[in-house]
C-alpha positions, 0 to 999 in steps of 0.5 A, spaced: 626 367 693 631 371 697 637 376 695 642 373 692 648 373 697 648 366 698 652 362 694 650 359 695 657 364 767 653 364 769 653 357 772 650 354 778 649 347 778 649 341 782 656 340 785 661 336 782 665 332 787 670 328 784 672 332 777 679 330 776 685 335 776 688 335 769 695 337 772 695 330 776 693 324 773 694 320 779 689 325 782 684 323 776 683 316 780 683 318 787 677 324 785 673 319 781 674 314 787 671 319 792 666 321 788 663 314 787 664 312 794 657 311 798 655 317 802 656 316 810 648 318 811 643 321 806 644 328 804 642 333 798 646 333 792 651 338 792 650 339 800 656 337 805 655 335 812 654 342 814 649 344 809 654 348 805 654 347 798 660 343 795 665 347 790 663 346 783 669 344 779 669 344 771 674 343 766 671 348 761 678 352 760 682 345 760 684 345 767 680 343 773 677 350 776 672 352 781 667 354 777 667 361 780 674 362 778 672 361 770 671 368 767 665 366 762 658 364 763 658 356 764 653 351 767 654 344 769 649 338 770 650 332 774 648 326 779 641 326 781 639 331 777 641 327 770 638 321 773 631 325 774 631 328 767 632 322 764 627 317 768 623 316 762 628 314 757 629 321 754 634 322 749 639 328 749 633 333 748 632 332 755 637 338 756 632 343 753 631 349 758 634 345 763 640 351 763 639 358 761 639 360 754 639 352 752 634 349 747 634 343 744 629 340 738 629 335 733 625 334 726 628 327 726 626 324 733 631 321 737 636 322 732 639 329 729 638 334 735 639 341 734 642 345 739 641 353 740 645 357 745 642 364 746 638 364 740 644 361 736 642 355 732 640 352 726 634 349 723 637 346 717 634 339 716 639 336 711 644 331 714 650 335 713 648 341 716 653 345 720 651 348 727 654 354 731 653 350 737 659 345 738 658 338 742 664 335 745 664 328 748 670 325 752 674 331 749 672 329 741 668 334 737 662 330 734 661 334 728 655 331 724 648 332 728 647 324 728 653 323 732 650 329 737 645 324 739 649 319 743 645 317 749 647 320 756 649 314 761 654 313 766 656 321 765 660 324 770 657 331 768 655 336 763 657 343 762 654 348 758 659 353 755 655 360 753 658 364 748 664 363 742 669 358 744 675 356 740 681 358 743 681 351 747 676 346 744 677 343 737 672 346 732 670 353 733 663 354 735 661 361 735 655 360 739 658 355 745 659 348 747 656 343 750 661 338 753 660 331 756 665 327 761 663 320 762 665 316 768 672 314 768 675 307 770 678 307 777 682 302 780 677 299 784 671 294 783 664 298 783 658 299 778 651 300 778 645 297 775 638 300 774 632 298 771 625 301 769 618 300 767 613 305 764 607 307 760 607 305 753 611 299 755 617 303 756 623 298 758 629 302 760 636 298 762 642 301 764 649 299 768 656 300 769 662 295 771 668 298 773 674 292 774 681 293 776 685 288 771 692 290 775 695 295 779 696 299 772 690 297 768 683 298 769 677 297 765 670 300 765 664 298 761 657 301 761 651 300 757 644 303 756 638 300 753 631 304 752 625 301 749 618 303 748 612 300 744 608 303 739 603 308 741 600 311 735 596 307 730 594 308 723 587 307 722 587 307 714 588 300 710 595 303 707 602 305 709 605 303 716 600 301 721 604 303 728 608 308 730 613 311 736 616 305 738 623 305 739 629 300 741 635 304 742 642 301 745 648 304 746 655 301 750 661 304 752 668 300 753 674 304 756 681 302 758 685 306 763 693 304 762 697 307 767 704 304 767 708 309 770 706 315 775 708 320 769 704 317 763 697 314 762 693 312 756 685 312 756 682 308 750 674 309 749 670 305 744 663 306 743 657 304 739 649 305 738 644 301 734 637 305 734 631 303 731 625 307 731 619 311 728 621 317 724 618 324 726 610 324 725 609 330 721 601 330 722 597 333 716 593 339 718 593 339 725 593 347 726 587 351 725 588 356 720 589 363 722 591 361 729 597 356 732 591 352 736 591 344 735 584 342 731 579 341 736 578 333 734 586 332 735 587 325 737 595 324 739 594 316 738 591 316 731 595 318 725 592 316 718 597 316 713 598 312 706 606 312 707 611 308 710 615 310 716 622 307 718 628 309 721 635 306 724 641 309 726 648 305 727 654 309 730 661 306 731 667 310 734 673 310 738 678 315 741 685 314 745 687 320 750 694 320 752 698 324 757 705 325 759 707 329 765 714 332 764 717 337 768 713 343 768 709 341 762 704 336 761 703 333 754 696 331 751 694 327 744 687 326 743 685 322 737 678 320 735 675 316 729 667 316 728 662 313 723 655 312 722 650 309 717 642 312 717 636 310 714 630 315 715 623 315 711 617 318 713 610 321 710 612 328 710 605 331 707 603 327 714 596 324 711 593 320 705 592 321 698 592 328 694 588 332 689 589 327 684 587 321 688 581 322 692 580 321 698 585 325 702 586 327 709 586 330 714 584 336 710 586 338 704 593 335 701 595 338 695 600 333 693 604 327 696 610 328 699 614 322 702 621 322 702 627 318 705 634 320 707 640 315 707 647 316 709 651 310 706 658 312 708 660 317 713 667 317 717 670 323 722 677 323 724 680 328 729 687 329 732 689 334 737 696 335 740 696 340 747 701 342 752 700 346 758 704 349 763 704 346 770 709 350 774 707 354 780 707 362 778 703 367 776 703 365 768 700 359 766 699 357 758 696 352 754 698 351 746 695 346 741 694 344 734 687 341 732 686 337 725 679 335 723 677 331 717 670 328 715 667 325 709 659 324 708 655 321 702 647 323 703 642 319 698 635 322 698 629 319 695 622 321 693 617 316 694 609 316 691 606 310 695 600 311 690 604 310 684 606 304 680 614 303 680 615 306 687 620 309 688 622 312 681 629 313 679 628 320 677 627 322 684 633 320 687 639 325 689 645 324 692 650 329 696 657 328 697 661 332 702 669 332 704 671 337 709 678 338 712 680 343 718 686 345 721 687 350 727 693 352 732 690 355 738 693 357 745 691 361 751 695 365 757 693 366 764 696 371 768 695 372 776 696 380 776 695 379 784 691 375 789 685 378 786 685 380 779 687 374 774 687 375 766 686 371 760 687 371 753 686 366 747 688 366 740 686 361 734 688 360 727 683 356 723 684 354 716 677 350 713 677 347 706 670 344 704 668 340 697 661 339 696 658 335 690 650 334 688 647 330 683 641 326 680 642 319 679 639 318 672 642 325 670 649 326 671 649 333 667 645 335 673 651 335 677 653 341 681 660 342 685 661 347 690 667 348 694 670 353 699 677 355 702 677 360 708 681 362 714 680 366 720 683 368 726 679 369 732 681 371 740 678 372 747 680 376 753 677 375 759 678 377 767 676 375 774 676 380 780 675 377 787 671 382 791 671 378 797 672 371 799 665 369 797 664 374 790 667 374 784 666 379 778 668 377 771 668 380 764 669 377 757 670 379 750 670 373 744 670 372 737 667 366 733 667 363 726 664 358 722 666 356 716 662 356 709 656 351 709 653 348 703 646 344 701 643 341 695 637 336 694 636 336 687 629 333 686 628 337 680 632 338 674 632 346 675 634 345 682 641 348 684 645 347 691 646 353 695 652 356 699 652 360 705 659 364 706 663 364 713 659 367 719 663 371 724 661 373 731 663 378 736 661 377 744 661 381 750 659 379 757 660 381 764 657 377 770 658 376 778 658 369 781 657 369 789 656 364 795 651 366 799 649 365 806 655 361 809 655 357 802 649 354 803 646 358 797 650 360 790 648 365 785 651 367 778 648 372 773 651 374 766 649 380 762 651 379 754 651 382 747 653 379 741 653 381 733 654 376 728 656 378 721 654 374 715 650 370 719 648 363 716 641 362 716 636 356 713 630 358 709 625 354 706 623 354 698 615 355 698 612 349 695 618 345 695 621 340 700 628 343 700 633 348 704 636 354 701 642 357 705 643 364 706 647 370 709 644 375 713 648 382 714 647 382 721 644 379 727 644 381 734 642 378 741 643 381 748 640 378 754 641 376 762 642 369 765 641 367 772 643 361 776 641 360 783 642 354 788 640 353 795 640 348 801 634 351 804 634 347 811 629 342 814 630 337 808 629 342 802 633 344 797 632 348 790 635 350 784 632 356 779 635 358 772 632 364 768 634 367 761 632 373 757 634 373 750 632 378 745 635 377 738 634 380 731 635 379 724 638 386 721 638 386 713 633 390 710 634 387 703 633 380 705 627 376 704 625 369 703 619 364 700 614 364 705 609 358 706 606 354 700 601 352 705 595 356 707 598 360 713 597 367 715 604 371 714 604 377 718 611 380 715 611 385 710 611 382 703 617 381 699 619 384 692 616 377 689 609 374 690 610 368 696 616 372 699 616 375 706 621 380 708 625 378 715 628 384 717 627 385 724 625 378 726 627 374 731 631 368 730 627 362 729 627 357 735 629 363 740 624 364 746 625 370 749 624 368 756 626 361 759 625 359 766 627 352 770 626 350 777 627 344 781 625 343 789 627 337 793 625 335 800 628 329 803 628 326 810 631 320 814 626 314 814 628 308 817 635 306 815 634 310 809 632 317 805 625 318 803 625 324 798 620 327 793 623 331 787 619 336 782 622 340 776 619 345 771 621 348 765 617 354 762 619 358 755 615 363 751 613 363 744 618 362 738 617 362 731 618 356 727 621 359 721 625 365 719 618 369 717 613 370 722 606 367 721 600 366 726 600 358 725 607 357 725 608 360 732 610 356 738 605 357 744 608 358 751 610 351 754 610 349 761 612 342 763 613 339 769 616 332 772 616 329 779 620 323 782 618 320 789 623 315 791 626 311 797 634 310 798 637 305 803 644 302 803 646 301 796 639 301 793 634 306 790 626 305 788 622 311 785 616 312 781 616 318 776 612 322 771 614 326 766 610 332 763 605 331 768 600 336 766 600 332 759 601 339 756 601 337 748 602 342 743 605 344 736 613 345 737 615 345 729 612 344 723 612 343 715 610 349 711 610 347 704 604 343 703 599 343 708 598 346 715 603 340 718 605 340 725 610 336 730 607 335 737 611 334 744 611 328 747 605 327 752 605 325 759 609 318 761 610 315 768 613 309 771 617 305 776 625 305 777 630 301 781 637 302 782 643 298 785 650 300 787 655 295 788 
């Protein structure tokens, strides 16, 4: 199968008016009130009344700062752009390609998003998968991939932090962090309601209500309901009949308690109920020898003999406390989250098998129908942090972080054509317990008015226990464990060339604890373990205001080296992951963000990134496809294997571009606008090995929104994937030429009212 080394800123976004300074709790409320107040007259997002771009304020370094002063590659998305990108009820995957070097995809549909930054991610589909990209929701690290798909609504801003993070944020994330900040309670009555209808019975409802309960207590309730009817039909007499409908409901309740000027407590409870179809794995839709879809491909038809069902329940809460003391602010952040999941799908993507004709579409050598369940999960996190607030050239932050998670995963293999379905002998279980403790801190020092330096240090200790077993055969139980520690650091600086231009440089290290996997569908199966990976990253860039602050540009060059990079390999003709380590993986590239108010009612954004990744391990090989694919890599030392030395990382396109253009004009008592946005990415490999069939084609997708705003109201028509480009985004490679395709064109209407 493979060599036995497994034991297994450039930023620019829309202006963030209303971001809250961390050193002054009262300013939190004032800034949020100012951000939510209606504008005196229509203007482009991020545009002041003079036509200048407003300052972008981010909290990537745990302090409110002008993004130009932050010495790292970072991007931010908020406001109108978020509204446009989520117009059709899109889940969190709408972020893919909307920021340079960022990709998001899923083999589980609206659950289990997989994030990639600068090509670094994880194609692992097991439910305890560890990802090198961290996701932080309202200061709480969401570790399990199922928690990372929480719907995006009533959100102030999204920040994308590229490169290793660890000296400021909970879990150490060697690839980067995506940070979501929900709109906070404020001491005024306000809110909004939005309703949308679209193609395929799309019905989207979203709203928020902010209520000041007293002079010291305020509450904010926000919720979202996204629904779509089934749009794919099974023409066969067997199996599930209709697919791709969903009902996805989520809500958040926050309570701000501020009894004194120096103390505040923000409580947050949130929940999600989602019922949908699991991802449709479509049998033999790829032409052998090419990555084209078959000539007779019909998106609306899915012949199958299997059952398709998926539901997800998540619950969580957090408490964020802060005390303002002389010269220092203290923070306590406590989080608790749980989830339950059931997901069943026909993995072979068709009907029948060689021993049960008829079968199709195309040749299906054996039936594969599985379900994954999470009957138990809990995550607890605790962070204590102190930060200096005195004036002076030296500032500091210090903290401690604790993480604890338990998860049980059940995997069931079905055969809809056989009696006694399912059979107990095809029932596997995994149990994992993970614990992590960290100490971290940073120092900021202003050497002069022009030169500012930063340095950070983190000590992490991780412990993980893993047990894989079969229900009917206790003798097949296998246990793995790890106990590791790491010291990571970063050093960076910003130099001001003039009032409009800063240059920066950053060196950072990152670390990810060992990972473990093992679906024991066969008695001969064994769990695998990938050892800890370590990253060393260099980046330098420039951030500049242009044309009297009517435009803004940020550009970054970077290079990183990953030692013992954790990778996920398939198992030939077996539906199972294998974890491996590559000796080294390198990446280098360029990122550019640009934003401008062009005048005459026009405004635009443009982002681009180039990522060149390479696996460097001459002795590393993996099992290639069990399906009849055309492998282009050199053959490995055994039949059915391929050498992956020199290959790029999977799901890592070299080029990504994003572009938006808005035109607005005053009309009557309001504003008429048109907004179009586009993304482009080049090809990428689905798997570690290269094959003609399993290479994604380049993809361009565009959206359009036309609307009218007046007083506190807005009505708009939208379209997503307006060119109706449909192609394969992923695949299953062990059974037949199974493909996973992107969503087709959708369109609809939306109405929003603020109060």
